N, C-alpha and C positions, 0 to 999 in steps of 0.2 A: 642521033645514040649510036655510038660506033660498038657494032655488033656483029658474030657471025651466026648468019640465020642458022634455024637450028627447022628442017620439015617436021611438018605433022599439022595436024588440023586438031583443035582442043572439043572435046565431046560438048555435046546440050546444056547447057548452062541455067541454070537460075540466074533468081534477080539479085541483083547486086546490093550487096550490106545486109542480107540476112543471113543470123545463123539458123544451126541446124533442125530448132523449130518451129522456125515460120517469121520468129521475132527480129527487128531492125537488133542493131546495137545500139541504139541508145534507148531500149527497155531493157536491158539486161536486168539481171536478177542478183540480189545483193544476199550474203549469209549472214543470217542471224545469228543471237547466242545460242537461240533453240536448235540451230541448224549444228550448231558445232558440239552441242549438247547428245545430239543422236547422234551425228555421223564417230563422236568418239566414245560412247555407250558400252563399248566391248574394248578389250584390250586386243592389241593386234597381233599379241603373240598367238591368241586363240585360235585364231584363222576362222572362226563362226561366230556370229553373235553369241551363242551358249556352246559348251561343251557337252556333246554329248559322246557316247559310246564309240560312235566311228571317229570321231573327234583326236579320242584320248588314245582310241587305237593306233590311228597316225601318227601322231606325237610318240607317242613311245615307239615306231618305225622309224622316225626321224634320227631321236636319239637314241637308238642300239647302242653306238660305240660307247655314250658313256654309262649306261646302264650296266654295257659288261663289263665296264672298265670300275663300277662299284662294286659289282659281283664278285668281279677276281681278287678286288685288293680287298674285298669284306672275306671273302671265303680264303685267302691268302693268311688276315690276319687269326682268322678264326685256327686256323692249321698250324701258323706258326705258335697262339698261347696254346692249342690243346697239345704240343711237341713240348714245349717248355715249361708245360705246369707239372709237377709231380702230383703225383695220384693221391687222390683223398679215401678213404674207406670210412666208410659210416655204419655203427653197430647200435643197433636200436633194445633196449631191455623196456619190459612194460608191466606197471603195478597197477593195483586196482585199490581204490579207496571204500572203507570201510563203515558201513553207515553207524550213526551211535547208536542203533537199534541193536542188541545184541543178539535179539529173535531172530534179526533176517539170516534168510540161507545164504553161505558165501558164492553158492555155487549158483545162484541166481543173480548174482550183483550184476554183469556185465549187461542184462535185460531189464533190472530191475528199475521203476521210474523213480525220477529222481527229485528229492526235494526241492525245495527254492532254499533252506538252511544246506543241504547237502549239496547245492550246487557253491556255494558259497563257500564250502571246505572244500569241495576239488579246486577250484581258482584258487585259492590261498595254497592248497597246497601246490600246484602250478610254480606261484610268483616261490614258494619255501626252496622247491628241487632246483631251481635257478639264481638260487641267493650268495651272496657273495661268502657268505659267513661260511655256507656247506663246498663251496668252489676251495675257499681255502682250505677245508679240512680235509676236502680230497686232495687235493693239492700236496699235501705235508705226508698224509700217507703213502701217497704212488711215491715221494719225494721227485716231483718233478721239475722242482728248483733245477735240479741238474740233471736233467734233457734236454738237448740242444732245441728240440722241435718248439719246446715251451718257453727255456729262458734263455734271454738275448743275452749276448756272451758279458763276462764280468768286464771285459776292457773294451765295451764299441763307445764309439765316440756319437756321437748327435749327427745324421742325416743335414744333408743340404736345407731340408725344407725348418728343418727343426730349430737350424744356426737362422734361416732370414725370420724366425717368426721372434727366435728373441732379438734377435736385432732389433726386427718391427717393433717390438710389443717387449722390453727389459724389465727383469724383476725391479720392484721398487726398494724392496728390502735385499741386501746380501750378507747371507748367512754361508758361517759355515758349513760344508758338505761332512756329516761324520760319517765313518764306515760303517757305521750302524743305521743311518738313511737312506745310504745306498742299498744295502742289502736290503732292507724294509721295500726300496722303490723297486728292487728288483723282485722278489715276492710278489710285489700288487701286479706287475708287468705280466709274472708267472699267471697267477689268476685271471687276468683281465686276457688272457691266451688262450685259458681254459674254459672260461666264460665262451668267446667266441665260438671253441669249437662243439659247445655245448647245445642242442634243441630239444625243451622241453613244451611237449604240445599234449592237451586233450587229446583223446580218442574220442571226434565227431562231439554228442552230447550222453555219451556211457560213463560209467565211473574208473575207465579205466584214462591210463599216461601215459605216454612214451616217453625214453629220455633219449636221444639221439647221441652219442660223442662221434668225434670225428678227426680221425688222426693218417697221418702216411702209413702207419704200422698197422694193418686189422687187429693182431692181438692187443695192444694197445688201445685201440678205438673199444675192441669188446671189453677190457680190464674198466674203462673208465665208464664207462655207463654203469656196469654191473656193480662197481666201486662208489659209484652216485649214490646208487637205491639202498646198497648195502650203508655206507655212512647215515645215511638218511634214517634209516630204519636204527640202528646203532644210538645213533643221535636223540633220536626220539622217546628208546626206549628207555635211556639214562634220564633224560631230560624228564620224563614221568615218574623214573622210580625217586630219583632229588627231588621231584614235587611231591609223592607223596610220604616219603622223611621228612621232608621241611615241615609240610602241612600236618602231620602227627605232633612232631615236636611244638609247633606253633598250639596247637589243639592242647596240649597237656600242659604247655605252661599256662595258656587259658583257665585250662580248667582249674589245676590248685591254685590262678588270683582269685576265680569267679567261688570257688571253695569256701575261702577264706571271706569274702568279700560276704557273701551268707551267712557264715557265721557271725559274722561283727553285727551284722543288721537285728537276727533273732534274738543277739543276747542283749541288745540296746533295749528293744522290744521290754523284752523282761524286766530289764531294769527298769525301766518309765512306768509301768506298772506297779511295783513294786512300791518305787518310791510313792506314787499316789494311789496308791491302794482301787489301783483300778483292774477288774474282774475281767472284763468286757471291751471291746471294742467303742462301745456308743453307751456309755452308764449313764449320762444325761436323757436318754430315750425311758428308762426305767424307772429314776429317779422324778419324771413329768408323771409316768403313768400313776406312782405311789401317789402323788399330790393331788391327781387328780379324783383318785379313789377318794383317799382322805377328804379331798370338800366335797363329796358327794356324801359322807357320810356326818361330816357336819352339817350339812343342809337336813338330810334324813332324822338329825338327832334334834335341830332345830324346831323340826316340823314338827317333830313327836313331843314335844315340852310346849307349844302351843297346843296343839291336840289336846293334851290331859290337861293341862290350862283349863281350857275349853268346858273339860269335861267336870272339872272339878266345880267350876261358875254352874253347870248343869245339876250338878248332883251326884253325877255320877252313878245316876241309876243304869243308863244303858252298858253299863260295864261290870255293874256285880249283880248276881243271881237273885242273891239272897234278899234285897232290897224290894228286887224287881217282884221275888216274890212275897215280900213285907206287903208292897203293893198290890198285888194281885187279891191277897185275902182281906188288906183296906176294902178293895171292890168290890168284893162277894156279900162284905159285911155290911157292906153301905146297901146292898140292892134290898138283903135280907131285911134290913132296920125299917127303909121306905115301906117292903111290904106289911110288916108289922105295923107300922105306924099307919099304914093305910086302911089294915084289918081291925084292929084293936083299939089302935089308936095311942097316942103320946103315953100314956101315962101304963098303960100295959107292961108286967113284970117282966114279961120276957124283951120287950121293945129295950126296957133302962138295963137287962142283961146286956143285948147285942151294944148300946150304946157304950156301957162300961168297957165291952172286948174292943171297940171302934178305938176307944181312949186309949187304951194300954197299947192297945198295935202303932197305934200313930206314933206314942212315945218312942215304942220300940223302932219305927223308922225316922225318928228323926234322931234317935242315939246312929244308926247305922249309916244315915246321911250324912252326918256330922263324922266319923269317922273314915268315910271314904273322901270325903274332900281332903280331909285332912292327908289323906297316902295319895291323893293323885298332886296334891301341892307339894309334895317331897318330891315323887317322882320329875315333876316339872323343873322342879330345880335342880334334880339330878341330870338330867337330859341336858338342861343349859350352862350345867359344868362341865360336860362332857362333850358336847358341842365347842364350848369355848378350848378343852385342852385337843380335841382333835385340829381346829384351826390353827392352834399355835402348832402341833406336828407338821400339818401342811408349809405352813409358811420356813419352817427347818428344812423341810424336804425340798421344797422351791430353791430357796438357797445352796443348798448342796448339788442342786441338778446344776446349776447356771454354772459352780466353781468347776463341778467332774466335766462340764460341756468344754469348757477351755482348753482343759487338760488335753480332752481326747482329739481336739486336732490335732495337734504334736503327736499324741499316738494314734492315731491312721497315718500321720507322712513316715513314720519310724515302721508302723507294718507294711506300708508301701512300697517303700523301701527294701524293706525282706521280702518280701514276693518278687519284685523284679530280680534282686540279686538271686531268686532259689532258683527263676524261670532261663537267667542267662544260663544259672549251674546246669540243669538239667539241658539246656537247649547244645552246651558243647560237651555234654556229656555225651549225646547221640551222635551229635557230631565226629566225637573220636572214636565210641564203638562201633560207628557205620566204617568209619576209617579201618579199622582193626579187623573189620572182619571179612573185607574186599581180600582176593587174592593177592599175596605180596606178588606175584611173578605176573609181572606186568607186561601187557601184548601192545605192540602195533596198529595205529588205524587205519595201515595201508600192509598188503601183500604182494610181492613178488610175483607175477603171472606168467612171467616169461623169461628166463635171463638171456643179456645179449649174446649171439653166438658169434664166430669170428666169420668175418666176411669172407666169402672169395673172390668178390669183384670189385672194385673202385666205385665211390657213389661220384664223383666227380677226377677228370674231366670225363664226358662221356662222346668220345669223338662223333659218333655217326648224329645223335640229337646235334653237337658244337655245330658241325656243319652243315645241319639239316638247320638248325635256325640261323645261323649267318649266311649260307644262302637265301632264306627268306627275308631277314631283314634287309640284306641289301639288293636285293631285287627290289622291296619294299622302297627302299632310302634312294635306291638308282633312278625306281621311277617317282617318286616325289620331285628329286633332282632332275628330271626330266622335264615336269613338268615347270618345274620352278624357272630352270634355262630356260624353256619355250616362254615361259610369260614375260621374263626379261629380255627376251629376243624381241625386239620392237622395228627392228627393220622392216623395211618394204620390201617384201616380196611377191607378193600374189594381186590378181586385179582385186580380188575380192577385197583382201586388206583396203587397199587402194579406195576402191566406194565406199568402205563403209567409213574408214577414216576419213576420205575427205572429200565424200560426195561426189567423185568424178570417174567414168566412167575411163575403163584401161583401154582403148583403140588398139594397142600392139605389145607384147612381150618380143624385144630384137635379143638374138643370142650376141653372144660376145664373141666380136668374130677375133680376138687371139684363140680363142678353144674352137673356134670352127675351123678355120682355115692357117693353115701353116706358112702358106705362100711368104706374107710379110706384104701381102698387094693391101691397097688402104681400102677402106669398108665399102666407100661408092664406087669401084673398081670392081668389088667380089660378085657386086650383084650385075654387071655384066659377063664376070669370067664363068661365074657357076651359078645361074640362075634359077637352078633348082636345087640350091642350098637352103638351110633354114634359115637364115641369115634374108635371100631374099626373098623368099615366099613370109618371113615377118614384115622385112617394106610392101610388098608388093599388100597384104593385109590392112597393111597403116593406109595405103594410099587408095583402096576402095571403100577403106574408113570414110575417110576426107571427100572422095567424090559423092558418097553416101550424102554427104552432108552439103554440097556444094549449092551456094545461094544466088552465084550470078556466074554471067560466062566467062570472068576469070575467076580465080578463088587463087586468096591472099590468107597465108598461113602466117600467123609468128609462132616462133618456137624457143622455148625458154626453158631453166630449171630453178629448182630455187636456191642454188650455188654452183659454185663451176666444178669441173672435172665430173660431170653427168654424164656427158657425151653426147650434150645437146647438135656440136658441130656434125659430127658423124652423123645425127640423124637426119638433120637438114641435106647433107650432101647425099647421102645414102635414097631420100626420102625423090630429092631433087633427080638422080641418077635412072630411077624406078618408074616416073614418070616419063622420061624421053623415050623407054621404050615401050610404051603406050601409043607414042608419037604425040606427047605432051610440049608445048613450049614453056622450058623452067626456067626462070631466073631463079638464085639465090644473093637473096643482098645481106652482107652485112653492116648489122647496125648497131655492133658493140663497138662502137665511139672510144669509148676509154679503153680499148684492148682490140685496135683494129686485126682481124683472123689474115695472114700473111695468104693464106690458100686460097679468099677470096680476091683477090687482087691490091691488098692493100702493101703498099711499096716495106721494102725489107730496110734494115740500118743503112746509110749509105746510100742508098736510090732514092731518086725523084720522086716522089709520092703520085700516082695517079690522080686521073679526076675521079673520084668517086662521092658516093653521101654527101662526105662533108663538104666540099665543094657545094654541089648544089645547091642545101640546105642555107650554104652560108650566101647564098647568090652571087657564088664565084661562078658558076658554070653554069650552062643550059642543060634541059636533059639529053640533047641529042650530042653536046659533049664529053656525055659522061662515059666511062672507059669499060667496055663490058669483056669480058677474057670469058672465051672457051678453050683455051690451050689445059692440054691433057686431060680432058671430061666430058661429057656429052651435054652436058649443062651449061648455059649461059650463068656467070659470077658479077657483081659488083661489089666490089671493094669500098670500103669506109674514108679509105684513102689519108691523111694526113690525121692524126689525132687531134680536135679543137678543144680549147681551152674552156669551152665551157657546154659540154654535150646537153646538158637538159633546155638549154636554151635554144638550141639547136632543130630539138624533137619539139620544140613547141611551136617554132616557126609554122605560118603558113604553106609556106612551100611545101609541106612532110604531104597533105592529103593531096598536092599537084601532082609529087613525086610519083605517091601508089597509083595514084587515077593514071597515069601513063604509062605504070609497067604494066598497069592491067590490060589497056589496048597493045600492048607488045606480046603478055604472054598467059599461056592460059591456066598457070601456077607460077603464083609469088611466094617464093619462100623467106621469110624475112629472120636474119638468126639473129634474134634478141639478147643481151648480154642477162646473166641470172636476177630474178625479180626480188631478190631480197637484198644484196645489196644497192642497187639502182633500183629509180622504178620506169626504165628505158621502156619495159617489156609491156607495161599498163599503159602508159602512152600509145606507143604501135597496137595492142590492141583496140585501141578505141579507130582505128584504118582499117582494120583488118578482118575478115569473114570467121577465121577462126583460131584456138592459141590454144598451141599442143604443150602440155609439160613436161619433160623429161626427167625420170627418176631413174637413180642408178639402183640394180639389184645388190640387194643384202649391203648398200651404201646409205641412202639417202637416207636421214633421218626423218621419224612421223611430223614433229612437233615443227622442224624446218619447213617439209610440206605441207603442212597444215598452214602455219602462217602464209606461206607463200601462195594456198588458195586465198586464205582470208583477206593479203594485200589487194589481189586480182579487186575486190569488190563486186565480180560478177559470174556468170555462169562459164566454168573452162570446157572445151568442147568433148579434151578427152586430154588424157596422161598417155604417155609412153615410157612403158619398163624398160630400160636400157640396160646392157651388158648384161645378158642373162645366164648364167651357168647355166645350161639345159639338163645335164647330168646329174648334177647335183641335185638343181630345182625337182625333177621326176625321183629322183634319189628319197624326197626328204616325203613325197607323198601327200600335195597338197588334195589332191581332189579334185584337179582343176584339169585345163586342155591338156597344158605340156605334159601331165602326171601321163593322161589316157594315150597320148600321142606320140607319146615318147620310145612305143614301143614300135610303132610303123616307120621305122628311118628307112624302108622302101621306098618312100615317097620321096627321099632327099639322097642330094650326092653327100656320099661318105667324105667326112672331115677327110680333109688332104693333111697329112701326116707330116710332122714338121719334122726339122733334121737339125742334128748337131745341141749345140747347147741351148737351143730354143722350145727343143721338146723337153729338155733334162730341166730349164728353169722352167717351163708349164707345167709339167708335173709337179714338180717342188713345189710351184704356188698353188696348187689345186688343192697337192696335198695340207701343205700350212690354211690352205683358208678352210678348207673341209674341218681340220684339227678345232680351228678355232671357232668356228661356227658351231660342230657339236660344245666347244667349253663355252660358246657364249663369251667370245674374245674381240668381236667386232660387232 
């Protein structure tokens, strides 16, 4: 292999083919779905796995320009509105709702406990005070239809919005618009504006109500508020008076009707009694009682007749004292006759005399008994006749009672109607007397507590309050927008972001040489020309990280990126230049076979292509025939040569491992400049023969999804990432809290950036301002 030798010996090496964890390339780790879920658990814009107070403060600091812009616009808009808005004055009149109980002390009403019924009454009053009818009456009394503040111009034309709505939803019926209809619509518009300027509200839970009117004229505002209260009180009193008069008239008419009805009902009852001979309302009850009494007498008479007949059959001695005396005398003579006969014998004269007396006495007894039997028989016959007559009378009375009972039903119906008519008459008369006894001077159930004074200062707009609210609101809006913009800003900028999203450590953050140096020198030359620059230190840190992962005597590093324009060529050359400064033998091999890099020894258009990687892999050249260049650079470079027809087939050639092995024998650091991983898979094939793989990401440009897919395409652990083209000043100003943020103030450890001259300084400054504005407004 033809080359210019580079002095220096490589440092101590590890075993060939092992990565930084001591595992060989054959045991690579593949990413799973869970790994990607964990890696993307937090939004890249949050800069950390979670939002804490420090993170929020940093975000607000980073987006301070956006917040200041929103605050400035908000305050300016509020100031413009305040200056352009006509001052509005508000006047408030206070009224109080009286309770239904007239005994309540009016002075104690504001502190009195409000009953549920009173609650309803107060809420009703609030609604009535802002009703359309009341507003219409107030507008009429104040002649607001002639007030330009409330009345629209008579020749006003519909606005753009009204015309647009009319065009979208045209009227279905076209009717001729009369002047009366136009005037009526204009008056209703006045009422609408008056209602908009009125605010009726209850004072806490008290019985008081505030009536607030707003107007551009303070006198007019007070006049409207007071007029609303006065108009409501007057309308209520007039309505109450009209209601009282209407009620009295109605009761008087009803009283006359009820009186006529009561008289007619009484006359009907009297006429019915006369025509049916009914003295009482229930004649059947008296007839039934009489019939019952007669039935009792008939029974008694018949019983007496039977008793007399039995006495007649018995001789009637029990009822005749004379007969009883004769029988007693007979008994006495019989005892004497017995005594005499027993003493003197039957023939004794005294005995005969007694016998004669007994015979005469018995004759008298027989005569008296006959007479008594005759009298008793006559009395029994008379009793039977009397009983028969009384039974006939009872039967007649029962018939009369039945007839009168049927008539009594109709009589009672007439009497009930008469009672109802009389009761209605009495109630109507009582109501009328009650209304007439009331005081004709009607009092309203509300009273004015305080009339609305003329306001001295406008109620709106309030400049201090408006600007204060605008300041706070715009600051809050700016903070929210800052957080939203931060969340939407998903470009990769920090090592923490890369590790959280990709699971890959960031080995170095390389400054943008366009901002670091103004001489126009190549990036790898800057390492030698300004070894204390930030760029040189970043490349030196990258080399240290790779040396710590060296696994063999010679270290093979693949450098790739997700897409083109990420700066992988710059990293490859600058890393090689940095390694040569520590006496390493370095070669940069261009494996971008599809787009060969001219700076790595490939032929320019029209030139004879040099013998490079393509020729060796195709078997057209040996290792010794390869053209290794050292022109203008401290490291060796091996170009791709002529672009092949099938680069993928060449990389699959078994000559690739032999090429890498031979390069290992000659160089301590072999850098394989691979094409981007997303368009082609060449870098993945080269990683199989390399010790380390670097993924170059461009600061603020690389899409996180592209980087994630790139790592996923590799399917193995990438050694590390390099964030390239970092704007150090902008990054430090964002206050991510990382190394650059803290080290940015230690500029004494680095060479000062060389000032750019002429148009480069102007274009660079303009580019930085544009980038900063785009970052602030989230345009990149």
